[in-house]
C-alpha positions as CSV (number, residue, x, y, z in Angstrom):
1,M,0.0,0.1,0.0
2,P,1.1,3.5,-0.8
3,D,2.5,5.2,2.2
4,R,2.6,9.4,2.9
5,T,6.2,9.1,1.3
6,D,3.9,7.5,-1.6
7,G,1.6,10.1,-1.2
8,A,4.1,13.3,-1.0
9,A,5.7,12.2,-3.4
10,F,3.0,11.7,-6.7
11,F,1.8,15.7,-5.0
12,A,5.5,16.6,-5.5
13,E,5.6,15.5,-9.1
14,N,1.7,16.1,-10.4
15,C,0.5,19.1,-8.3
16,V,2.5,21.1,-6.8
17,S,3.2,23.3,-9.8
18,C,-0.6,24.2,-9.4
19,H,-1.2,24.1,-5.5
20,G,1.9,25.2,-4.1
21,P,4.4,23.0,-1.7
22,G,1.8,23.6,0.5
23,G,-1.6,23.0,-1.0
24,R,-2.6,26.0,-0.9
25,G,-2.6,26.8,-4.1
26,D,0.4,29.4,-4.7
27,G,2.1,27.5,-7.0
28,P,4.4,28.2,-10.4
29,L,1.5,27.8,-12.1
30,A,-1.4,28.9,-10.3
31,N,-1.1,32.4,-12.4
32,L,-1.1,30.9,-16.1
33,V,-4.6,28.6,-15.1
34,S,-8.1,30.4,-15.5
35,E,-9.9,29.5,-12.2
36,A,-7.3,29.4,-10.1
37,P,-6.6,26.0,-8.3
38,P,-8.2,25.9,-4.6
39,D,-6.5,26.1,-1.1
40,L,-6.4,21.9,-0.1
41,T,-5.3,23.4,3.7
42,T,-9.0,24.1,3.9
43,L,-10.8,20.2,2.2
44,S,-11.5,19.8,5.7
45,P,-12.8,23.0,7.4
46,R,-14.7,23.5,4.0
47,N,-16.5,20.2,4.7
48,G,-17.3,20.2,9.0
49,G,-13.8,19.0,9.7
50,T,-13.8,16.0,8.0
51,F,-11.3,15.4,5.2
52,P,-12.9,14.2,2.0
53,A,-11.0,11.8,0.9
54,A,-13.1,9.9,-1.3
55,Q,-14.8,12.5,-2.9
56,A,-10.6,13.7,-2.7
57,L,-9.3,10.4,-4.9
58,S,-12.1,10.3,-6.9
59,F,-11.6,14.5,-8.4
60,I,-7.3,13.3,-8.3
61,Y,-8.2,10.6,-10.4
62,G,-10.2,12.0,-12.4
63,G,-14.4,12.5,-11.7
64,P,-16.9,13.7,-11.0
65,Y,-16.9,16.7,-12.4
66,S,-18.5,19.3,-10.3
67,D,-22.1,20.5,-10.2
68,G,-22.4,18.5,-12.9
69,H,-21.2,20.5,-15.5
70,L,-18.2,18.6,-17.5
71,A,-15.0,21.9,-18.1
72,R,-12.4,20.4,-16.3
73,I,-9.1,22.4,-15.2
74,M,-7.2,19.9,-12.9
75,P,-5.7,17.5,-15.3
76,E,-7.1,13.5,-14.1
77,F,-4.9,11.3,-12.8
78,G,-6.4,8.0,-13.8
79,E,-3.6,6.5,-15.6
80,R,-0.6,7.9,-14.0
81,M,-2.0,6.3,-10.5
82,T,-3.9,2.6,-12.5
83,H,-1.0,0.8,-10.6
84,D,-1.6,1.9,-7.3
85,L,-3.8,0.9,-4.3
86,V,-5.3,3.5,-2.8
87,P,-6.3,3.3,1.2
88,V,-9.1,5.5,1.7
89,R,-9.9,5.2,5.6
């Protein structure tokens, strides 16, 4: 099973450019996308204090699209995750 180190490496390789090293949406490419990347550190507070693990993993993997909208700025990473086992607790 992947551990925190694996997750940190995946984040560094795929997410930091937009979300920034601390996940606050301030990566070096954040100003180049049409919609600002969200501050990922607010996911738990915005969801009643609980991290929405299944929802976050689903979005990272490639769905669902928020509010049924088909447009998506963030790339889908499902193909890069096809051989990983992702624990959901």
